C-alpha positions in Angstrom: -0.1 0.1 0.1 1.3 3.7 -0.4 2.5 5.5 2.5 0.4 8.0 3.8 2.0 9.8 6.6 -0.6 11.8 9.0 1.0 15.2 10.1 -1.6 16.7 12.7 -0.9 19.9 15.8 -1.6 23.3 16.5 -0.6 26.2 14.0 3.2 27.5 14.5 4.1 24.0 15.6 6.0 23.7 12.2 4.0 21.1 10.5 4.1 22.6 7.1 7.7 22.8 6.6 8.4 19.5 8.4 5.8 17.8 6.0 7.5 19.1 3.2 10.9 18.1 4.4 9.4 14.4 4.9 8.1 14.6 1.6 11.5 15.6 -0.2 13.2 12.6 1.6 11.2 10.1 1.3 9.7 11.0 -2.4 6.5 11.3 -1.5 3.9 14.1 -2.1 2.7 16.6 0.0 -0.7 18.0 0.9 -1.5 21.1 3.1 -5.4 20.6 4.2 -5.0 23.9 6.0 -4.5 25.9 2.8 -7.8 24.4 1.6 -9.9 25.7 4.4 -7.7 29.0 4.2 -8.8 29.3 0.6 -12.5 28.6 1.3 -12.2 31.0 3.9 -10.8 33.7 1.6 -13.3 32.8 -1.1 -16.1 33.7 1.2 -14.7 37.0 2.7 -14.0 38.0 -1.4 -17.4 37.3 -1.9 -18.9 39.3 1.6 -20.5 36.0 3.0 -20.4 37.2 7.1 -18.1 34.1 8.2 -19.3 34.2 11.7 -23.0 33.2 10.4 -22.4 29.1 10.0 -26.0 29.2 7.7 -24.8 31.8 5.5 -21.3 29.7 5.0 -23.2 26.5 4.5 -25.6 28.0 2.0 -22.3 28.7 -0.3 -20.0 26.0 0.7 -20.0 24.2 -2.9 -19.4 27.2 -4.7 -15.8 27.8 -4.7 -13.5 25.4 -6.9 -10.4 24.4 -4.9 -7.6 22.6 -6.8 -4.2 21.5 -4.6 -0.9 20.8 -6.0 1.0 18.2 -4.2 4.6 18.8 -5.1 6.4 19.7 -2.0 9.0 21.8 -4.0 6.2 24.2 -5.2 2.9 23.5 -3.5 -0.1 25.1 -5.4 -3.8 26.2 -4.2 -5.9 27.7 -6.2 -9.9 28.9 -6.2 -11.7 29.2 -9.2 -8.6 29.0 -11.1 -6.8 31.8 -9.6 -3.6 31.4 -7.2 -4.3 32.3 -4.0 -0.8 31.0 -2.2 -0.3 34.4 -1.0 -3.3 36.1 0.2 -4.8 32.9 2.3 -2.0 33.8 4.7 -3.3 37.0 5.7 -4.1 37.7 9.4 -7.7 38.4 8.2 -8.1 34.9 6.8 -6.4 33.8 9.6 -8.6 35.0 12.4 -11.6 33.8 10.3 -10.4 30.0 9.2 -11.6 28.6 12.4 -15.0 29.9 12.0 -15.3 28.7 8.2 -13.8 25.2 8.9 -16.3 24.6 11.5 -19.0 24.4 9.8 -20.1 20.9 8.5 -20.7 21.0 4.9 -17.3 23.0 4.1 -15.6 20.3 6.3 -17.5 17.7 4.6 -16.4 18.9 1.3 -13.2 19.3 1.6 -12.5 15.5 3.4 -13.9 14.2 0.0 -11.4 16.0 -1.9 -8.7 15.6 0.7 -9.4 11.7 0.6 -9.4 11.9 -3.4 -5.9 13.3 -3.5 -4.7 10.6 -0.4 -6.0 7.9 -2.9 -3.7 8.8 -5.5 -0.6 7.3 -4.1 2.1 7.9 -1.4 1.9 11.3 0.6 3.0 13.5 3.4 -0.8 14.9 4.9 -0.8 18.3 7.5 -3.5 19.1 9.4 -5.6 19.0 12.2 -7.7 16.0 11.9 -5.8 13.9 9.1 -5.3 10.9 12.1 -8.5 11.5 13.5 -11.1 11.8 10.6 -9.4 12.4 6.9 -6.6 9.3 7.0 -7.4 7.2 10.4 -6.0 4.0 8.7 -2.3 6.1 8.1 0.2 3.6 9.0 2.3 6.4 10.3 0.7 9.2 12.5 2.5 12.1 13.9 0.9 14.8 16.5 3.3 17.7 16.5 3.5 20.4 18.9 5.6 22.9 20.8 5.0 25.5 24.0 2.8 28.8 23.3 5.8 31.0 22.9 7.5 29.2 20.5 4.7 29.0 18.0 3.8 32.4 18.3 7.4 33.7 18.0 7.3 31.5 14.3 3.7 32.7 13.4 4.9 36.4 14.1 8.0 36.2 11.7 5.9 34.6 9.1 3.6 37.7 9.3 6.9 39.8 9.7 5.4 42.2 6.6 2.3 42.9 9.3 3.1 45.8 11.7 0.3 44.5 13.8 1.6 41.2 14.3 3.7 41.4 17.2 4.6 38.4 19.1 2.0 39.6 21.3 -0.8 40.0 19.4 -0.3 36.6 17.5 0.0 34.8 20.7 -3.6 36.1 21.5 -5.0 35.3 18.1 -3.1 31.8 18.1 -4.7 31.2 21.6 -8.0 31.9 20.4 -8.1 29.8 17.3 -6.5 27.1 19.5 -9.5 27.0 21.9 -11.9 27.1 18.6 -10.4 24.7 16.8 -10.0 22.2 19.9 -13.8 22.8 20.9 -15.7 22.7 17.5 -18.1 19.7 17.4 -17.0 18.9 13.6 -13.4 17.5 13.5 -11.8 18.8 16.5 -7.7 19.7 16.8 -6.9 16.6 19.0 -4.2 13.8 18.9 -5.0 10.9 17.2 -4.9 7.3 18.8 -1.7 5.7 18.2 0.0 9.1 16.9 3.6 9.3 18.1 3.9 13.0 19.6 6.9 15.4 18.7 7.7 18.7 20.6 9.3 20.6 18.7 10.2 23.7 20.9 13.6 22.6 21.2 14.3 21.0 18.0 15.9 22.3 14.6 13.6 21.7 11.5 16.3 19.1 10.4 15.8 17.2 13.8 11.9 16.8 13.7 12.2 15.8 9.9 15.0 13.2 10.8 12.2 12.3 13.8 9.5 11.6 11.2 11.5 9.9 8.6 12.9 7.5 11.4 9.3 6.5 12.1 8.5 5.9 8.5 11.0 3.9 8.0 10.6 1.9 11.1 7.1 0.9 9.2 8.7 -0.2 6.7 
């Protein structure tokens, strides 16, 4: 069977960089499921849909056409044919994505798309519900975490171009998102049974990648 590595964890834990590195090391594809939810959120904001209104989001959840590339060296995400790789990373999208992604109709549609992609061959998939919902039978499951301080510092660095994204502000926004993602009814963020927890607080990116690659090779 094709190797599927499920990488779950909260924002700022280093999932994206680690997942891409693992995919490169093992010659696998890569899928950022969070980017798919961000893409839907970006579309909702662009269309003026009140994202805190679950019914309004559900009514239009089937409209945006989401396409995600799986090349770890050049991951892509488009909405209705438009490249949205940059705009989905803004604070506006970040602060709205938890509300949109908590809508069951949105999650059902995205999970369906994600499973189609996973079914095409070996892949490293990152998100918040991969090991619990999207690919519960994945042979390798990882829950990547880090301290709140480390995660906030990493996110603030990613948002360095935004003058309002200080570490303090980013940490507060991150805590809010963690709370929403962990308590939502639809696929809450939680560690999957059988998942290997890796705390990246004191680890380098290379060390995290090495740890996951080791787990994958042990599975072989």
